[in-house]
N, C-alpha and C positions, 0 to 999 in steps of 0.2 A: 504494499499500500504506499502511495506517496500522497501527501496531504500539503499542499501550499496555500497560504491564505494570509489575510491581514493580521498583523501581530495584535494581540490584546493590548498591548501598550498603546495602541491608537486610541483607546477608551481615554486615557489620560491625556494625550495630545489634543483630542476634540475638546476635552473639558478646559485644558489651558488656553485653547484659542476660541472659546465660546462659540464653537459651530453647532452645538446642540445643548439642550438643557444639561446643567450639572447633575450627574449621577455618580454613584460609586463605582469603583473598579469592579466590585463584587456583586453589583446589581443583577437581578435575574429578570428584570422587567422587559416586556416586549416593546420595542421601540417602532415607532411608525415614522419613516422618513424617506429620503431619496435613496436610489440604488447607490451602490459603492462609488461607481466611477461617474455620477451625474454631474459633478462639479466641473468636469472636464470638457463638457458639451456646451456649445452656444447656448444662450439663454432661451432663444425661440424653440430649440429642440428639447432643452431641459424641461420647459412647461408642459411639453406633450408626454413625458415619461411618468408612468402612474407611481404613486408612492408605495413602497413595500413595508411589510412588517418583519422584524428580525430581532434576535437577541445576540448580545456580544458575550462570549464565553471567556473565562480567565485561561491562562496558558496551563495551569494545573488541571482544569477541567478537561481541556483537550487532550493533554498527554494521558490523563487517567482514563479516558473514555478509549483511548487506542489500547491501553493495557488491559483494561477490563473487558475488552472485546476479544481477548485471546491473541493479540498481536504482541510480538516481540519487537520493542524499540530498538532500531539499529542506529538511527542518527536523527539529530534534532539540530537545526541550524536556523539562525536568525539573520535577516538581511536588512541592510539600512533603508530608512525611509526615503522615498523619492524627493521630498521636500527638504529633508534635513538628514544628511548622512550620519550625523552623530546620534540618531535615535532609530529604534528598531521600527521598521514598517511593515515587514512580512516574516513569515517563518516557513520553514519546510520540515516535516516529519517523515521518515522513512522507516517502515516497519514491516515485519513479515509474519505470516501466520504458519507455524509448523506443525 
């Protein structure tokens, strides 16, 4: 299994930049908002994209879900954010099921 997604640290980055209402890193609330890459589209296209509902998981929830599903974690990498290479922006998990 290979999983690559936004790093949960983005929850903190969003809070610091006030791009969404302030919530806890550990919040389990369902959020209604724009899709992940909507901000990169021109405004006229952005208005046509429907809102979605999602939940942001902590890094431990993600890693533990992999382990609890019977996978053996082989590698976990963090990648710099596009907007600030000094902060984590994405992560990759590689795991196998034996």
